N, C-alpha and C positions, 0 to 999 in steps of 0.2 A: 696694168698701167699703174705706175707710182702715183700716189695721191700727193697733192700739195700739203706742206706742213700745216697750213691753216685748216684744211679739211680734216687732216688727221687729229688735230687738236680738238675738233668738234666731235669726231667719231670714236676716238679711243675711250673704252669704257671697261670697268671691272666686269668680269664674266657674269652673265645674268644668273640669277638663282632660279629655283623651280617656279617662282611666282611670275617669271617672264616680264619683269618690269622694264619699261622703256627708259625712264630716267634712272641713272645709276644709284644703287642703294648706298646708305650711309652705315659704316661699320663703327658704331659707338661701343667699343669694347676695350678693356684694358689688356686682356690676355686671350689666347686661343687654345682650343683643346686638341687632343690627339686621340687616334683610334686605339693605340696601344703604346706600350713602353718603348718598343723598338722604333716606332715612328717618332716619338718624342726624343729619343736618344739621337737619331739621325738629324733632327732639326737643330738640336743644341750643338752637334758636331759640325754643322755647316755642310752637311752632305746633301741637303735639299734646300729649297727656297720657302719652306713652310713658315708661316707667321708664328711667332712665339709670344711676343709682348709688344704693345703698341708704342713703347719707347724705342723699339728696334725697327719695326715695320708694321704697316697696316694697309689693307687694300684701298681705303679712301685716300691715304697719303700717297700710295704708290701710283694711283691713277693721275694725281696731280703732278708727280715727278715725271712720269712717262710723257705727259703732254708737254712739259717744259723742256725735256730732252729733245723731243721732236721739233719744237719751235726754235730752240737754240742750236740744233745740230750737234748735240753732244751725246755721249755714250751712257752716262749714269748720273744720279743725283741723290741729294738728301734734302729734305724739307725740315725747317726749323721753326721755332716758336715766334721769331721776329727776324727782321733784317739785321739787327745788331748781333743776334746770336749766330747768324750765318757768318758775319764778318769775323767775330771773335773765334768761332769754331775753326775757320780757315787759318787765322793767325796762330792759334794754338797747336793745330795739326802740323803745319808746315814750317814752323819756327821753333827752335829750341834755344836754350841758354848758349850764348856765344855767337848766335846768328845775327844777320843784318837784314833789315827791310828797307826797300826803296819804294817810296810812295810819292805820288804827286802831292803838292802842298795843298791844293784846293780839295778838301774832303769834308764830309759831314762833321759837325761839331763833336758828336759822341765818338766817332771814329778817331778824330784828332786826340781826344782824351785817352782812349785806349793806347794809341801809338805813343803818346808823349808821357803819360802818367803810369800806365800799368805794364806795358811791355818792358820798360827799363827795370822794373822790380824783378823780372826774371832774366835779367842780363841779356836782353834782346835790344840791339842797337837799331837806329833808324836814320835815314836821310830823307829830306824833302827836296823834290825836284820842282823847278819852275816849268809849268806847262808851256809857256811861250818861249822857253829857252831850251829846245831839245838838244842843242849842241852840248849842253852841260851835263846831260843825264849819264853818259857812259863813264865820265870821270868820277861819278858818285858810286859806281858799282865796285864792291870790294870782293876779295876772295871768299868771304863768308856771306855774301848776299844770296839769300835763298828764295826770296819772294819779291816780286814787283806788283804793287797794288795801285790801281787807278780807278777813278770815276770818269765816265765820259758819256754825256755832258756832266759837268761837275755841279755839286750842290753848294750854294745856290748861284754861283757865278756863270753857269752855262758855258764854261770853257770846254774846248774840245781837244782830246788827245788823238794824235795820228796813230791809229792802231796798227796799221801796216808797218810803219817805221818801228813802233814799239815792239811788235811781235817779232820782227827780225832781230832787234837788239836783244831781247830775252833769249831767243833761240841761240844767238851767237855765243852767249855767255852761259847757256844751260840753266837758266833761271825760270822758275814757275811764274807764269803771268796770270794774275787774277784781275778780272775786270768787273766792276760794278756797273751793270747794264740797266739799273733801275729806271733812270730817267728816259731812256730811249725805248725800252722793251724790245723783245725779239722781233716785233713787227717792223721796227724802224732800223735796227742794226743787229748783226750777228757777229760778236767778237771772235767766235771760233774761226771765222773765215780769214781772220787776220792774225791768227797765231795764239789766241788766248787759250790757256790750258784749263782754266776754271772761270766760270761766269756766275755771278750771284745777284740776287734781287732782294729788295725789301718787298715782299709780295703784298704787303699792307697797302702799297701805293696803286699803281696803274693796273697791276695783275688782278687785284680785287676790284678796284675801280668804283667802289660804292661806300667806302669808308666804314666797313663793317667789322673787319677782323684784323688781327695781327698775324704775320707770317713771314717767313723768309725761305729761300731756296738757293742751293748751290748745284750747278750741273757742270760736268767736265769729263775729262779722260777717266776711264774706269779705274785704273790703277790709283789715281789720286783720290777719287771718290771713295774707294775702298778704305783708304787711310782715314779720310774724314769721317766715314761711317763708324769706324772703330772708336774714334775719339767721342763722337756724339752719342753713340750707343752707351758708352760708359758714363758720360757726364750729363746727359739728360736734356738737351735743348730741343726735344722733339716737338713737332707741331701737333695741335689737337686734330684728331680725325675730322671733327666737325668743321674746323677752319679749312682743312685741306679739301674737304668735300665742296665747301663754298667756292674756294679758289679754283678748283677744277671746273666747276660750272661757269665761273667767271671767264675763264680762258676761252670758252666757246663764243664769247662775244668780244674778245679783246680786239681783233682787227677792226671790227665795225666801230667800236668805241674810240680807238686811237685815231682813226681817220677823221671822225667828228671833232675830236679834241684838236687835231691839227688844223682843220678847217676854221674853227673858231679862233685859234691862236693867231693864225695868219690874218684873219679879219681884224683882230685886235691890234696887231702890230701896225697894220696899214692905217688904222684909225688914230693911233698914237704918234705917228710920224710927225715930227716938227711941232709937237705940242709945246706951247710957250713955257709950261712949268716943268718940263722934263729936260734934263741935261743930255741923256742919251737912253736908248732903248736897246736891249740885247735879246736876239733870238737867233738860233743856229742857222736858219735859212734866210736871214736878212743880209743883204750885201754888205751892211756896215759891220757885221760880226767879224772880228779879226781872223777867225779861223773858218770863214765861210766856205772856202774851197775844200778844206778837209772835211767839213760837215757834209757837203754835197757829195763827196766821194764815198763816204762810209755810212751815211744815213739815208733812208728812203724819203723821209720828210723831217721837218724841224722839231716835231714834238709838241707837247701841250703846255710847256712852261715858258713864260715871258717875264723878263725882269726889266725894270727901268729905274733911273735915278732921279729923285725929285730935287729940284733946286732948293727947296726949303730945308734940306737936311733932316736931322732927327725930328725937329718940331714939325716940319712939313709932312714927314712920314706919319707921325701920330695923328695930325689933323686929317690926312687922307684916310687912314684906317678908320678913324671915328666917324667920317662922313659917309662911309659905304652903307648902303641900305640892303642890298641883296647879297653880295659876296660874303662868304663866311670868314670870320677871323679865327683861324685854328692852325695848328702846326702841321697838319697832314697835307698831303697833296695827292693828285691822281684820282680825285673823287668825281662823281657825276656833277657835283655842285662846285662852282668856281670858288676859289679860296685866295685870300690875300694874306701875306705875312710880311713882317719887317725883321729880317734876319739879324740885324745889328742888335736888336733889343731882345731877341728870343733865341732862335736856334743856335746862334753863334755868339751869344752875349758873354760866354766864358772866355772868348778870345780878347786879347787886348786890342786897342784901337789900331796899333801898328799891324798886329797879326790879321785883323779883319781886312785892312786895306791891302795887305799882301796877297790875299786870296780873292780880291775883287769885291769885298763887301764895303760899300760906302755908307756913311750915316743915313743917306736918303734912299737907300736901295729897297725897292718893293718887289717881291716875287709874287706873280700871279700864276696859280694853277688853274688853267682855263678849263671850265667844265663843259657840260653838255646842254646847258640852257641855250635858248636862242641867242645867236650872236649879237643881235640888236640890244637885248636886255643886259648882256654882259658889258658891252661897250658903253651903253647908256649909264649904268651904275658907276663905272670907273670915270667917265667924263664928268658926271655931276660931283663926284668926290674930289676930282682934281680942281674943279672950279672953286671948291670950298677950302682947299688946302693952301 
């Protein structure tokens, strides 16, 4: 009987050694040995799957990749040192001079910098599409468009892309579709079901879930991952075996953690409804979300991120952040501990005011990464901070 992907993510392990360990071992080694010259020759010739060097492959890394492939329903993958190296690796593998990238406008600040500042240096053109205007996307596709890149939900606006519609559009034009599934995780949505060819994650976030390590991962169709592997093998953005080992162990509790994050986020949204100091609250599974129906169609639950807009603007945001007692003020998300951030002054501060507003970042926008503390304590800290802002 076929096992559920969540079960397989718990049970997949590197082959046991002669020590018969129950918990998977950690392979902290830079290189691997061979029995003889012929075995070594065959490995370098690609005639077997033997490990050569940890920049290429490593058993601890492969275990993490195998689990992610199962969870996302993909054929192969490659793990990187960070989420940004996963994004950059995909851009450099599948785009060359003279090509065109189509991306949703609402993307992470560092990704925006790569798209607008660095890709043009290599004569790679781009167009930004409005998430809430899908009727405009097809007109932005050019004969040299080779890659479509989207976040869904987006960072930090929590906008939703209709992946079924976008998958059909990419297939119609023969374009690779790359989806950043970091915010939802494969527990809440699987882009491959809607036509995504590649799916990536900043594993630093929910996949680790405890704010311990940096990491990234790309999974997808084998022929595409083979190309990505060759680029990354030569350029070196490989993940540390230790970080991969930690991430592999973290995946064993991913479903349990995500369900609790969602429970707490839903409770927070309910508590903040109609608060006098908030202009609006945004959560994918709240009926007020403009893409609520799409979110319900392609996501199992709404996730662990909540945003709201303070009536006090920038100053109100600063007062709120300074008044928090328990929530952490940090740029990360997806931790066991709840986190508050003010995107306009931090992660997206390099954007102009006009650019911020165009991707849904208002001066008073607060992003809450809802943690695993008791919901009453999370809500209580936010309420007392609102009272002082």
